[in-house]
N, C-alpha and C positions, 0 to 999 in steps of 0.2 A: 568477615570475609566469607564465612560458609554460605551465607545467603547469596552473595554475589557469585560464588562458584556454582551454586544450585541453579541460578539463572542460566549460566553458560551451558551447564550439563543438560538442563531442561530443553534448551534450544537444540542441542545435538540429538536428544531423544526424539523431539518432534521431527527433526530432519530425517532421522532413520525411519520413523513411522510413515512419513510422507513417501520416502523412497520405496519402502516395502509395499505401500498401498498402490504406488504407480506400477509396480510389477503385475498387479492384478488387472490392469487395463487391457482390453483386447487389442490385438494388432489391427490397426485401421486399414481399410481397403477403400479403393475408389479414388475420389478426387482430392482427398485431404493431403496436404503437403507434409505437415508435421503431425505425428500421432498424438493422441491425447495424453500419453505418458510424458511427453517432453516438458510440459509446463510444471507438473508436480516435481519432476526431477530438478528443474531449474530452481524452483523454490526450495527444494530440499538441500541443494548444494549451497545456495545463499545462506539459509538458516544454519547449516552446518559450519560454514566458514565464520559466520558471526558468533556462533556458539563457541568455536575454538578460540577466537580472538578474545571474547569475554572471559572465558575460562583462564586463558593465559594472563589477562590483566588481573583477575581475581587472585591467582596464585603468585603474582609478582608485585603485590602491594595494594591491590584493590583497584576499583574503577577510578581512573585518573580524574575525571571531571567532577566527581562527587566532592572531592576535597576543596574545590574552588568555591563552592557555594556556602555562604554563611546564612544565618537566619534572616538578615536584612535583605539579601538578594533573593532568597527563596520567597519572601513575601512580595517582591516586585515582579516575579515571573508571571507571564500571562496565563490565562485559563480561568478557572473558577466557574461560577454560574454563567457569566456572560460568554465565556469561551464555549461552554457546553451548549448554550443557546445558539451560537453561530453554527456549530457543527450539526446540531439537530435541525436547524433551519436549512442547511445544505442538504441533509438527507431527505427531508420532506420535499424540498424543491426538486430534487432528482426524481422522487416518486411521482410528483405531480407533473413535471415538465418533460420527462424523457421521451414520451410519445409525441409531444408537441414540438419540441425544438431539436430532438435528436440526441443520440448518445454522447457525442463529443462535446456539445455545448452544455448539456446537463451535467456531465461528469466534471467539466471544467468549472462550472458554477459550484459544484460540491467542493472541488479543490480550493477555490477562492474563499468560500465560506469557512472551510476548515483552517486555512492559513490565517484568516482574520481571527478565528477563535483562538489561535495560538499566538496572536500578537502582531501579525503583519498589518501594515498600514498602507500597502500598495496594491489596491485591487486590480488595476490594469495589468501590472506585472504578474500577479497571481493568476489571472485569467489566461494570460499568454503562456505561462508555465503549464497550467492545466491543459490547454489545448495541445501543447508540445508533448505532454505525457500521454494524453488520451488518444491522439491520432495513431501512434504505433500500436496501442492496445486494440483499437478498432480494427486496424488492418490485420493484426495477428489473429484475432478471432475470426474475421471474415475469410481471409485468404489461407491462414495457417490451419485453423481448426474446422473451417466450414460452418461456423456457428453464426447465424444471422443476428446481429444486434439491431436496435432501432437505427434508422438511417443516419448516415454521417451528419447531414443536416436535412431537415424536412423540406419539401419542395416549395413551401410558401415563403421560406426565408430568402 
């Protein structure tokens, strides 16, 4: 359990470092709705909460899900070389296609390839989930931070 506790404490340390780093961001002026410090703070809070919950589990008997896996089920888990190949293909696909098909579709393709790498067999559902996740990210970056990402979808589509 010391290793499990170290994971939780490590996440809390990373959370604190992110929060301190966000303090150094300059106050934004102009047309930006949310300052650049908001996103690191949100990630810091999330990591801090996860770190506290993992530490609590480690101190009260260890991570609960680890006890459910036996050697047979661990061998049946997805991943391995084919899983890494799917995730790599998704990353390469984003690099090659982001300017051609736009941020949302390229990032959704990455999500679907990553889901396939982790064992999903539902590509249409995975693409839909990818679109649902990347649309708010696109809008937050463009409207919230004023950072231009490649177009939502390129004009030729």
